[in-house]
DSSP file (Angstrom, degrees, kcal/mol; ACC not computed):
  #  RESIDUE AA STRUCTURE BP1 BP2  ACC     N-H-->O    O-->H-N    N-H-->O    O-->H-N    TCO  KAPPA ALPHA  PHI   PSI    X-CA   Y-CA   Z-CA
    1    1 A P     >        0   0    0      0, 0.0     4,-1.8     0, 0.0     0, 0.0   0.000 360.0 360.0 360.0 -37.3    0.6   10.2   63.2
    2    2 A L  H  >  +     0   0    0      1,-0.2     4,-0.6     2,-0.2     0, 0.0   0.893 360.0  50.4 -65.2 -37.9    3.2    7.9   61.4
    3    3 A E  H >4 S+     0   0    0      1,-0.2     3,-0.9     2,-0.2     4,-0.5   0.900 110.7  49.2 -64.7 -40.4    4.1    6.4   64.8
    4    4 A A  H >4 S+     0   0    0      1,-0.2     3,-0.9     2,-0.2     6,-0.4   0.821 102.5  62.1 -69.4 -30.3    0.5    5.7   65.6
    5    5 A S  H 3< S+     0   0    0     -4,-1.8    -1,-0.2     1,-0.2    -2,-0.2   0.645  88.7  70.2 -74.3 -12.7   -0.2    4.1   62.2
    6    6 A K  T << S+     0   0    0     -3,-0.9    -1,-0.2    -4,-0.6    -2,-0.2   0.815  93.5  62.5 -70.1 -28.6    2.3    1.4   62.9
    7    7 A D  S X> S-     0   0    0     -3,-0.9     3,-1.7    -4,-0.5     4,-0.6  -0.872  78.8-154.7 -97.2 111.1   -0.1    0.0   65.4
    8    8 A P  G >4 S+     0   0    0      0, 0.0     3,-0.7     0, 0.0     4,-0.4   0.796  93.5  54.1 -58.5 -28.6   -3.3   -0.9   63.5
    9    9 A E  G >4 S+     0   0    0      1,-0.2     3,-0.5     2,-0.2     4,-0.1   0.677  94.4  69.9 -80.2 -15.1   -5.5   -0.5   66.6
   10   10 A A  G <4 S+     0   0    0     -3,-1.7    -1,-0.2    -6,-0.4    -5,-0.1   0.745  90.7  61.4 -72.7 -21.7   -4.2    3.0   67.1
   11   11 A L  G << S-     0   0    0     -3,-0.7    -1,-0.2    -4,-0.6    -2,-0.2   0.743 111.3-116.5 -76.3 -23.0   -6.1    4.3   64.0
   12   12 A G    X   -     0   0    0     -3,-0.5     3,-1.6    -4,-0.4    -1,-0.2  -0.248  43.1 -44.7 105.6 163.8   -9.4    3.3   65.4
   13   13 A I  T 3  S+     0   0    0      1,-0.3     3,-0.1    -2,-0.1    -4,-0.0  -0.454 127.0   9.4 -69.8 132.4  -12.1    0.9   64.5
   14   14 A G  T 3  S+     0   0    0      1,-0.3     2,-0.4    -2,-0.2    -1,-0.3   0.500 104.4 114.5  78.0   4.1  -12.9    0.9   60.8
   15   15 A M    <   +     0   0    0     -3,-1.6     2,-0.3    -7,-0.1    -1,-0.3  -0.843  35.4 163.5-107.6 143.1   -9.9    3.1   60.0
   16   16 A S        -     0   0    0     -2,-0.4   -11,-0.0    -5,-0.1    -3,-0.0  -0.958  47.1 -78.6-149.0 167.7   -7.0    2.0   57.9
   17   17 A R        -     0   0    0     -2,-0.3     2,-0.1   -12,-0.1    -6,-0.0  -0.517  50.7-121.8 -70.1 129.1   -4.1    3.7   56.1
   18   18 A P        -     0   0    0      0, 0.0     2,-0.4     0, 0.0    -1,-0.1  -0.447  23.3-155.7 -71.5 146.2   -5.2    5.1   52.8
   19   19 A V        -     0   0    0     -2,-0.1     2,-0.5     2,-0.0     0, 0.0  -0.984   0.8-153.0-124.0 133.3   -3.4    3.8   49.7
   20   20 A M        -     0   0    0     -2,-0.4     2,-0.6     2,-0.0     0, 0.0  -0.923   2.5-156.3-109.8 126.9   -3.2    5.8   46.4
   21   21 A I        -     0   0    0     -2,-0.5     2,-0.5     2,-0.0    -2,-0.0  -0.895  13.2-157.4-100.7 125.1   -2.8    3.9   43.1
   22   22 A H        +     0   0    0     -2,-0.6     2,-0.4     2,-0.0    -2,-0.0  -0.893  15.3 175.4-110.0 126.8   -1.3    6.1   40.5
   23   23 A R        -     0   0    0     -2,-0.5     3,-0.2     1,-0.0     4,-0.2  -0.998  11.8-170.6-127.9 131.7   -1.7    5.5   36.8
   24   24 A A     >  +     0   0    0     -2,-0.4     4,-2.5     1,-0.2     5,-0.3  -0.140  44.7 123.5-113.4  37.1   -0.3    7.9   34.2
   25   25 A I  H  > S+     0   0    0      2,-0.2     4,-1.9     1,-0.2     5,-0.2   0.958  80.7  39.7 -63.9 -49.8   -1.9    6.6   31.0
   26   26 A I  H  > S+     0   0    0     -3,-0.2     4,-2.4     1,-0.2     5,-0.2   0.940 117.9  48.3 -66.7 -46.0   -3.5    9.8   30.0
   27   27 A G  H  > S+     0   0    0      1,-0.2     4,-2.2     2,-0.2    -1,-0.2   0.898 112.3  47.9 -61.6 -41.4   -0.6   12.0   31.1
   28   28 A S  H  X S+     0   0    0     -4,-2.5     4,-2.4     2,-0.2    -1,-0.2   0.869 111.1  51.6 -70.1 -34.1    1.9    9.9   29.3
   29   29 A F  H  X S+     0   0    0     -4,-1.9     4,-2.6    -5,-0.3    -2,-0.2   0.914 109.9  49.4 -66.2 -41.9   -0.2    9.9   26.1
   30   30 A E  H  X S+     0   0    0     -4,-2.4     4,-2.2     2,-0.2    -2,-0.2   0.906 111.5  48.7 -64.1 -41.0   -0.5   13.6   26.2
   31   31 A R  H  X S+     0   0    0     -4,-2.2     4,-2.4     2,-0.2    -1,-0.2   0.915 110.5  52.0 -63.0 -41.6    3.2   14.0   26.7
   32   32 A F  H  X S+     0   0    0     -4,-2.4     4,-2.5     1,-0.2    -2,-0.2   0.929 110.0  47.8 -60.0 -46.3    3.8   11.6   23.8
   33   33 A M  H  X S+     0   0    0     -4,-2.6     4,-2.7     1,-0.2    -1,-0.2   0.877 110.3  53.1 -64.3 -36.7    1.5   13.6   21.5
   34   34 A G  H  X S+     0   0    0     -4,-2.2     4,-2.2     2,-0.2    -1,-0.2   0.911 110.1  47.1 -62.9 -42.5    3.3   16.8   22.5
   35   35 A V  H  X S+     0   0    0     -4,-2.4     4,-2.4     2,-0.2    -2,-0.2   0.910 112.8  49.5 -65.2 -42.1    6.6   15.3   21.6
   36   36 A I  H  X S+     0   0    0     -4,-2.5     4,-2.4     2,-0.2     5,-0.3   0.927 110.5  50.2 -62.7 -45.3    5.2   14.1   18.3
   37   37 A C  H  X>S+     0   0    0     -4,-2.7     4,-1.6     1,-0.2     5,-0.5   0.921 113.8  44.8 -60.3 -45.0    3.7   17.5   17.5
   38   38 A E  H  <5S+     0   0    0     -4,-2.2    -1,-0.2     2,-0.2    -2,-0.2   0.897 112.3  52.6 -66.4 -39.3    7.0   19.3   18.2
   39   39 A H  H  <5S+     0   0    0     -4,-2.4    -2,-0.2     1,-0.2    -1,-0.2   0.931 117.4  35.0 -64.1 -46.5    9.1   16.7   16.3
   40   40 A F  H ><5S-     0   0    0     -4,-2.4     3,-2.5    -5,-0.2    -1,-0.2   0.680  89.3-152.2 -85.0 -17.2    7.1   16.9   13.1
   41   41 A A  T 3<5S-     0   0    0     -4,-1.6    -3,-0.1     1,-0.3    -4,-0.1   0.847  74.0 -46.5  49.1  42.4    6.3   20.7   13.4
   42   42 A G  T 3 <S+     0   0    0     -5,-0.5     2,-1.3     1,-0.1    -1,-0.3   0.263 118.3 108.4  88.0 -13.1    3.1   20.3   11.4
   43   43 A K    <   -     0   0    0     -3,-2.5    -1,-0.1    -6,-0.2     3,-0.1  -0.638  56.8-169.4 -96.8  77.3    4.7   18.2    8.6
   44   44 A W        -     0   0    0     -2,-1.3     5,-0.1    56,-0.2     7,-0.0  -0.315  25.9-105.5 -68.1 146.5    3.0   15.0    9.6
   45   45 A P    >>  -     0   0    0      0, 0.0     4,-1.6     0, 0.0     3,-1.5  -0.328  38.2-103.3 -66.1 158.7    4.1   11.7    8.0
   46   46 A F  T 34 S+     0   0    0      1,-0.3     3,-0.3     2,-0.2    56,-0.1   0.865 118.8  53.1 -54.6 -43.4    1.7   10.4    5.4
   47   47 A W  T 34 S+     0   0    0      1,-0.2    -1,-0.3    31,-0.0     5,-0.1   0.694 119.9  33.7 -68.7 -18.9    0.2    7.6    7.6
   48   48 A L  T <4 S+     0   0    0     -3,-1.5    -1,-0.2     3,-0.1    -2,-0.2   0.514  91.8 113.6-111.6  -9.7   -0.6   10.1   10.4
   49   49 A S     <  -     0   0    0     -4,-1.6     3,-0.3    -3,-0.3    30,-0.2  -0.397  52.8-156.0 -73.5 135.7   -1.5   13.2    8.4
   50   50 A P  S    S+     0   0    0      0, 0.0     2,-0.4     0, 0.0    -1,-0.1   0.562  95.7  51.7 -80.4  -7.7   -5.0   14.6    8.3
   51   51 A R        +     0   0    0     49,-0.2    51,-1.6     1,-0.1    52,-0.2  -0.725  65.3 146.9-128.0  80.4   -4.2   16.2    5.0
   52   52 A Q        +     0   0    0     27,-0.6    51,-2.1    -2,-0.4     2,-0.4   0.946  64.2  18.3 -82.7 -51.2   -2.7   13.4    2.8
   53   53 A L  E     -ab  80 103A   0     26,-2.3    28,-1.9    49,-0.2     2,-0.4  -0.965  52.3-171.5-129.7 139.0   -3.9   14.4   -0.7
   54   54 A L  E     -ab  81 104A   0     49,-1.9    51,-3.2    -2,-0.4     2,-0.6  -0.997  12.8-157.8-124.1 126.0   -5.1   17.5   -2.4
   55   55 A I  E     -ab  82 105A   0     26,-3.0    28,-2.2    -2,-0.4    51,-0.2  -0.910   8.1-169.0-106.7 124.7   -6.4   17.2   -5.9
   56   56 A I  E     - b   0 106A   0     49,-3.6    51,-2.5    -2,-0.6     2,-0.3  -0.941  10.0-150.7-117.5 112.7   -6.4   20.4   -7.9
   57   57 A P  E     - b   0 107A   0      0, 0.0    51,-0.2     0, 0.0     6,-0.1  -0.649   7.6-147.8 -78.4 137.8   -8.2   20.6  -11.2
   58   58 A V  S    S+     0   0    0     49,-2.9     2,-0.3    -2,-0.3    50,-0.2   0.912  78.2   7.9 -71.0 -42.8   -6.6   23.1  -13.7
   59   59 A K  S >  S-     0   0    0     48,-0.3     3,-1.2    -3,-0.1     4,-0.2  -0.831  82.3-100.1-132.6 169.9  -10.0   24.0  -15.3
   60   60 A K  G >  S+     0   0    0     -2,-0.3     3,-1.5     1,-0.2     4,-0.4   0.843 117.4  65.1 -57.2 -34.9  -13.7   23.4  -14.8
   61   61 A E  G 3  S+     0   0    0      1,-0.3     3,-0.3     2,-0.1    -1,-0.2   0.751 102.7  46.6 -64.6 -24.1  -13.5   20.7  -17.5
   62   62 A S  G <> S+     0   0    0     -3,-1.2     4,-1.6     1,-0.2    -1,-0.3   0.336  84.3  93.9-101.5   7.7  -11.2   18.5  -15.4
   63   63 A E  H <> S+     0   0    0     -3,-1.5     4,-2.4    -4,-0.2     5,-0.2   0.884  80.8  56.5 -66.0 -38.1  -13.2   18.8  -12.2
   64   64 A D  H  > S+     0   0    0     -4,-0.4     4,-1.8    -3,-0.3    -1,-0.2   0.881 107.2  49.4 -62.5 -35.8  -15.2   15.6  -12.9
   65   65 A Y  H  > S+     0   0    0     -4,-0.2     4,-2.4     2,-0.2    -1,-0.2   0.880 108.9  53.3 -67.8 -37.6  -11.9   13.7  -13.2
   66   66 A A  H  X S+     0   0    0     -4,-1.6     4,-2.1     2,-0.2    -2,-0.2   0.915 110.0  46.8 -63.0 -43.0  -10.7   15.3   -9.9
   67   67 A W  H  X S+     0   0    0     -4,-2.4     4,-1.9     2,-0.2    -1,-0.2   0.857 110.0  54.1 -67.8 -34.3  -13.9   14.1   -8.1
   68   68 A K  H  X S+     0   0    0     -4,-1.8     4,-1.9    -5,-0.2    -2,-0.2   0.926 109.2  48.2 -63.2 -44.2  -13.5   10.6   -9.7
   69   69 A L  H  X S+     0   0    0     -4,-2.4     4,-2.6     1,-0.2     5,-0.3   0.887 107.2  56.3 -63.0 -38.7   -9.9   10.5   -8.3
   70   70 A K  H  X S+     0   0    0     -4,-2.1     4,-2.5     1,-0.2    -1,-0.2   0.917 106.7  50.0 -59.6 -42.3  -11.2   11.6   -4.9
   71   71 A G  H  X S+     0   0    0     -4,-1.9     4,-1.8     2,-0.2    -1,-0.2   0.897 110.3  50.1 -62.2 -40.8  -13.6    8.6   -4.9
   72   72 A I  H  X S+     0   0    0     -4,-1.9     4,-0.8     1,-0.2    -2,-0.2   0.940 115.9  40.5 -64.0 -47.7  -10.9    6.2   -5.8
   73   73 A F  H  <>S+     0   0    0     -4,-2.6     5,-1.8     1,-0.2    -2,-0.2   0.813 111.4  56.7 -74.8 -29.4   -8.5    7.4   -3.0
   74   74 A S  H ><5S+     0   0    0     -4,-2.5     3,-1.8    -5,-0.3    -1,-0.2   0.883 103.1  55.0 -67.3 -37.0  -11.3    7.7   -0.4
   75   75 A K  H 3<5S+     0   0    0     -4,-1.8    -1,-0.2     1,-0.3    -2,-0.2   0.803 102.2  57.8 -63.8 -27.5  -12.2    4.1   -1.0
   76   76 A A  T 3<5S-     0   0    0     -4,-0.8    -1,-0.3    -5,-0.1    -2,-0.2   0.250 123.8-109.2 -85.3  12.8   -8.5    3.3   -0.2
   77   77 A K  T < 5S+     0   0    0     -3,-1.8     2,-0.3     1,-0.2    -3,-0.2   0.840  71.2 142.1  64.0  38.1   -9.1    5.1    3.2
   78   78 A M      < -     0   0    0     -5,-1.8     2,-0.8   -26,-0.0    -1,-0.2  -0.806  58.4-114.0-105.5 151.6   -7.0    8.1    2.4
   79   79 A H        +     0   0    0     -2,-0.3   -26,-2.3   -30,-0.2   -27,-0.6  -0.768  46.8 175.7 -86.1 111.7   -7.8   11.7    3.4
   80   80 A V  E     -a   53   0A   0     -2,-0.8     2,-0.3   -28,-0.2   -26,-0.2  -0.949  15.6-175.7-126.3 137.0   -8.5   13.5    0.2
   81   81 A D  E     -a   54   0A   0    -28,-1.9   -26,-3.0    -2,-0.4     2,-0.5  -0.949  13.4-148.7-126.0 151.3   -9.6   17.0   -0.6
   82   82 A V  E     -a   55   0A   0     -2,-0.3     2,-1.0   -28,-0.2   -26,-0.2  -0.985   6.0-151.1-119.0 127.9  -10.5   18.6   -3.9
   83   83 A D        +     0   0    0    -28,-2.2     9,-0.1    -2,-0.5    13,-0.0  -0.785  31.6 156.0 -99.4  91.9   -9.9   22.4   -4.4
   84   84 A A        +     0   0    0     -2,-1.0    -1,-0.1   -28,-0.1   -28,-0.1   0.001  29.7 132.2-103.0  26.7  -12.5   23.3   -7.0
   85   85 A S  S    S-     0   0    0      1,-0.1     7,-0.1     3,-0.1    -2,-0.0  -0.146  72.0-108.4 -72.0 173.2  -12.5   27.0   -5.9
   86   86 A G  S    S+     0   0    0      6,-0.0    -1,-0.1     2,-0.0    -2,-0.0   0.323  79.1 120.0 -86.1   8.0  -12.3   29.8   -8.3
   87   87 A D  S    S-     0   0    0      1,-0.1     2,-0.0     2,-0.1    -4,-0.0  -0.201  72.9 -92.9 -68.3 164.1   -8.8   30.7   -7.3
   88   88 A T     >  -     0   0    0      1,-0.1     4,-2.4     4,-0.0     5,-0.2  -0.306  36.6-107.8 -71.3 163.3   -5.9   30.7   -9.8
   89   89 A L  H  > S+     0   0    0      1,-0.2     4,-2.5     2,-0.2     5,-0.2   0.910 120.7  51.1 -60.2 -43.7   -3.8   27.5  -10.1
   90   90 A D  H  > S+     0   0    0      1,-0.2     4,-2.5     2,-0.2    -1,-0.2   0.894 110.2  49.8 -61.4 -39.7   -0.9   29.1   -8.4
   91   91 A K  H  > S+     0   0    0      2,-0.2     4,-2.6     1,-0.2    -2,-0.2   0.906 110.5  49.8 -65.7 -42.4   -3.1   30.2   -5.5
   92   92 A K  H  X S+     0   0    0     -4,-2.4     4,-2.1     2,-0.2    -2,-0.2   0.923 113.2  46.0 -62.0 -44.9   -4.6   26.7   -5.1
   93   93 A I  H  X S+     0   0    0     -4,-2.5     4,-2.2     2,-0.2    -2,-0.2   0.912 112.6  51.0 -65.5 -42.2   -1.1   25.1   -5.1
   94   94 A G  H  X S+     0   0    0     -4,-2.5     4,-2.5    -5,-0.2    -2,-0.2   0.906 109.4  50.1 -61.2 -42.9    0.2   27.7   -2.6
   95   95 A N  H  X S+     0   0    0     -4,-2.6     4,-1.9     1,-0.2    -1,-0.2   0.895 110.2  51.0 -62.8 -39.6   -2.8   27.1   -0.3
   96   96 A G  H  <>S+     0   0    0     -4,-2.1     5,-2.0     2,-0.2    -2,-0.2   0.880 110.6  48.4 -65.2 -37.8   -2.1   23.3   -0.5
   97   97 A Q  H ><5S+     0   0    0     -4,-2.2     3,-1.1     1,-0.2    -2,-0.2   0.895 110.7  50.5 -69.9 -39.5    1.6   23.9    0.4
   98   98 A L  H 3<5S+     0   0    0     -4,-2.5    -2,-0.2     1,-0.3    -1,-0.2   0.856 107.9  53.5 -64.6 -34.1    0.7   26.2    3.3
   99   99 A A  T 3<5S-     0   0    0     -4,-1.9    -1,-0.3    -5,-0.2    -2,-0.2   0.480 112.7-124.4 -79.4  -2.0   -1.8   23.5    4.6
  100  100 A Q  T < 5 -     0   0    0     -3,-1.1   -49,-0.2    -4,-0.2    -3,-0.2   0.867  39.1-179.4  62.0  42.1    1.1   21.0    4.5
  101  101 A Y      < -     0   0    0     -5,-2.0   -49,-0.2     1,-0.1    -1,-0.2  -0.508  27.9-137.7 -66.7 141.0   -0.6   18.4    2.3
  102  102 A N  S    S+     0   0    0    -51,-1.6    20,-2.7     1,-0.2     2,-0.4   0.918  85.7  16.1 -67.3 -42.7    1.7   15.4    1.7
  103  103 A F  E     -bC  53 121A   0    -51,-2.1   -49,-1.9    18,-0.2     2,-0.5  -0.992  62.9-160.8-134.2 140.4    0.9   15.2   -2.0
  104  104 A I  E     -bC  54 120A   0     16,-2.5    16,-2.3    -2,-0.4     2,-0.6  -0.986  10.5-158.5-119.4 121.4   -0.8   17.6   -4.3
  105  105 A F  E     -bC  55 119A   0    -51,-3.2   -49,-3.6    -2,-0.5     2,-0.6  -0.893   3.8-162.4-100.5 121.1   -2.2   16.1   -7.5
  106  106 A V  E     -bC  56 118A   0     12,-2.7    12,-1.4    -2,-0.6     2,-0.4  -0.918  12.4-174.1-104.0 122.1   -2.7   18.6  -10.4
  107  107 A V  E     +b   57   0A   0    -51,-2.5   -49,-2.9    -2,-0.6   -48,-0.3  -0.955  11.9 155.9-123.3 135.9   -5.0   17.3  -13.0
  108  108 A G     >  -     0   0    0     -2,-0.4     4,-2.2   -51,-0.2     5,-0.1  -0.572  61.3 -68.0-133.5-162.2   -5.9   18.9  -16.4
  109  109 A E  H  > S+     0   0    0      2,-0.2     4,-2.6     1,-0.2     5,-0.2   0.896 129.8  52.9 -64.2 -40.4   -7.2   17.8  -19.8
  110  110 A K  H  > S+     0   0    0      1,-0.2     4,-2.1     2,-0.2    -1,-0.2   0.923 112.1  44.7 -61.4 -44.8   -4.0   15.9  -20.6
  111  111 A E  H  >>S+     0   0    0      1,-0.2     5,-2.4     2,-0.2     4,-0.9   0.864 112.0  53.6 -67.9 -35.2   -4.1   14.0  -17.3
  112  112 A K  H  <5S+     0   0    0     -4,-2.2     3,-0.4     3,-0.2    -2,-0.2   0.922 110.0  46.9 -64.4 -44.0   -7.8   13.3  -17.8
  113  113 A E  H  <5S+     0   0    0     -4,-2.6    -2,-0.2     1,-0.2    -1,-0.2   0.902 120.6  37.6 -64.3 -41.4   -7.2   11.9  -21.3
  114  114 A N  H  <5S-     0   0    0     -4,-2.1    -1,-0.2    -5,-0.2    -2,-0.2   0.473 105.8-126.3 -88.4  -2.5   -4.4    9.7  -20.1
  115  115 A E  T  <5S+     0   0    0     -4,-0.9     2,-0.2    -3,-0.4    -3,-0.2   0.960  70.3 120.4  49.4  57.0   -6.0    8.8  -16.7
  116  116 A S      < -     0   0    0     -5,-2.4     2,-0.3    -6,-0.1    -1,-0.2  -0.762  53.5-134.7-134.3 178.7   -2.9   10.0  -14.9
  117  117 A V        -     0   0    0     -2,-0.2    17,-3.4    -3,-0.1     2,-0.6  -0.970  13.7-129.1-137.4 154.2   -2.0   12.7  -12.4
  118  118 A N  E     -C  106   0A   0    -12,-1.4   -12,-2.7    -2,-0.3     2,-0.4  -0.934  35.3-149.9-102.1 116.4    0.8   15.2  -12.0
  119  119 A I  E     -C  105   0A   0     -2,-0.6     2,-0.5    13,-0.4   -14,-0.2  -0.732  17.8-170.2 -99.3 132.4    2.2   14.6   -8.5
  120  120 A R  E     -C  104   0A   0    -16,-2.3   -16,-2.5    -2,-0.4     2,-0.4  -0.979  14.5-154.8-116.1 115.8    3.8   17.3   -6.2
  121  121 A N  E >   -C  103   0A   0     -2,-0.5     3,-0.8     3,-0.4   -18,-0.2  -0.776  11.7-142.1 -92.4 130.5    5.4   15.8   -3.2
  122  122 A R  T 3  S+     0   0    0    -20,-2.7    -1,-0.1    -2,-0.4   -19,-0.1   0.858 101.0  41.2 -59.0 -37.5    5.7   18.1   -0.2
  123  123 A D  T 3  S+     0   0    0    -21,-0.3     2,-0.6     1,-0.2    -1,-0.2   0.485 105.7  67.5 -94.4  -3.7    9.2   16.7    0.8
  124  124 A D    X   -     0   0    0     -3,-0.8     3,-1.5     1,-0.1    -3,-0.4  -0.901  58.4-171.2-121.7 102.0   10.7   16.4   -2.7
  125  125 A L  G >  S+     0   0    0     -2,-0.6     3,-1.5     1,-0.3     4,-0.2   0.721  80.2  71.6 -67.7 -21.0   11.3   19.8   -4.3
  126  126 A D  G >  S+     0   0    0      1,-0.3     3,-0.7     2,-0.1    -1,-0.3   0.767  92.7  57.8 -64.9 -24.1   12.1   18.3   -7.7
  127  127 A T  G <  S+     0   0    0     -3,-1.5    -1,-0.3    -6,-0.2     4,-0.2   0.497  83.1  84.2 -84.0  -2.0    8.5   17.3   -8.1
  128  128 A H  G <  S+     0   0    0     -3,-1.5     2,-0.3    -4,-0.2    -1,-0.2   0.563  78.8  75.8 -80.3  -6.2    7.3   21.0   -7.8
  129  129 A K  S <  S-     0   0    0     -3,-0.7     2,-0.5    -4,-0.2     0, 0.0  -0.744 104.3 -92.1 -96.4 152.8    8.0   21.6  -11.5
  130  130 A R        +     0   0    0     -2,-0.3     2,-0.1     1,-0.1    -2,-0.1  -0.506  66.5 154.9 -66.3 118.8    5.6   20.2  -14.0
  131  131 A G        -     0   0    0     -2,-0.5     2,-0.2     1,-0.2    -1,-0.1  -0.277  45.4 -31.6-123.4-152.6    7.0   16.8  -14.9
  132  132 A K        -     0   0    0     -2,-0.1   -13,-0.4     1,-0.1     2,-0.3  -0.460  61.2-122.2 -70.8 140.8    5.9   13.5  -16.2
  133  133 A S              0   0    0     -2,-0.2   -15,-0.2   -15,-0.1    -1,-0.1  -0.614 360.0 360.0 -81.9 144.8    2.4   12.5  -15.3
  134  134 A I              0   0    0    -17,-3.4   -16,-0.2    -2,-0.3    -1,-0.1   0.351 360.0 360.0-116.7 360.0    2.0    9.2  -13.5
């Protein structure tokens, strides 16, 4: 067949050699995403993370401040969640760490009065102790 295809008339009238055009845009993108997923192992960088901020109110009284903060950060196009569940503070923080949030903001009455937040950075273990509010 290859010998016959050298002669265009050997293929017959209306017949020609088929040509396949190969594009690997989708395949290469999928490979890229696979490499990215393996590289970060669930700890996505802040700009790519679907879980950027978690705001945890210490008590019911500080929930309104937590929702206010969510509105501020949502307007800045950040992915923000508020954990207003009935769990204990330690349980809420633990759940946020398991979910790999980049930052966990813990807000209580003191932070509400000062309009500040207590920040826990996922990648900086020194911030996991109660420190200065920012």
